[in-house]
N, C-alpha and C positions, 0 to 999 in steps of 0.2 A: 757420451758427449766428447770424449777425448779425440775421436776421429774428426769431429767438427772443429774443435779447438786447434788441432794441428794443421788443418787445411786453410782456415780463414785468413791467416796472416799473408799467405801468398796470393790472395784474391783481391786485395784492396786496390790495386792499380788497374784492374780490368775496367774498361770503359762502360760496359753495360751488364745488366743482369736480365734474366727472363723470369718474370713472375707469372705463375699460373694460379688463377682463381677459379672458383666454380660459379658459372653464370647463375645469377639470382633468379632468372626467369627460365632459362633453358635447362639448367642443371648440368650443362656441358662444360668441360675445361675451356678456359679462355686465357691465352698467353699474350703478354705484352713484353716489349723490349723497353727498358727504362734505366735512367741514371740511378746510381746508388752510392751510398757511403757505408762503410763497415766499421763498427766499433766492437771489438771482441766478437761475440757471436750474435750481435744484433746488426741487421742490415737496415739502413734508413732510405726511404723513398719520399719524394715530395710530389704532390698533385697540385698543379697551378690553381685550379678553382675548387678542388675538393669534391667535385661532382662527377669525376670520371667513372666510367663503368667499372673499372677495376676496384675503385674505392667502394662503390655501392655493393659490388660482389663480396668483398671481404667484410663489409659490415654485416651482411647476412650470414656469411660462413667464413670465419677467420682462419680456417685450416687451408693453407696454401702450400705450394712448392716454389722453390727458387732455384734457378740454374745459373751457375757462374762458371765459366771456363770448363765446361764439360762435367761439372759436379752438380748433382741435384740434391737439394736439402728439403726435408719435411720441416715445415715451419708454422708459426702462428702469428697472424697479423694483428696489430692494434693501432689505434689512433693515439698519437702522443699528446698528452695533456700537460705533462710536467714541463714548466718553462725552461728549466735548466737542460733537460734532455732535448727539448725542441731546439734550443740555441746551439747545442752540440751538433745536432744534425744539420741545421741551417749553415753554420760556419763550415762544417766538413764538406758539404756538397758545393757551397759557394767557392771554396778554395779549390776543390777538385775540378770543377767545371768552369772556372773563370767567371763566376757570377758576382763580380764586385764592380762597383762604380769607380770612376777615375780617382775619387777621394778615398777609396778603400772601403767604403761602406758596402753593405750587402745590396745586391740588386733588388728590385721590387719583388721578383719571383722568390728570391731567397728569403726575403722578409715576410712574405705573406702566404706562401704555399702551405697547404695542409701537410703536416709531417706524419708519416706512417712508419712504424717500426715493424720489422719482420724478425721475430725471435727464432733463430735456427735451432732445431731440436736434434735432428739426426740426418745422416746421409741416407739417401733412398737406395 
């Protein structure tokens, strides 16, 4: 885990990550480009309606890979149910991607999207 810990702090400012899930129907790798937030060795993603293919895929098989700035990590995905952890992710992504209203409140997307955590385990 030391290799993961030493790398992640330099990746927080990257605009996108690339998440690869295994297709729940095809069994083939499926990669998407997506916004992310990073807190220690947990990467946070949000799905607007929670019904995206990538979400359905990781619900069937939570073993995923994530690539950020040329580094690929083996990881495990999970839906975030804890309200404190959800709010951490919502605020992090809203601040990073300017998803706040003029009064400073979170945008509708930042308030309602499904929060997914990707726990980074090791470098590939």
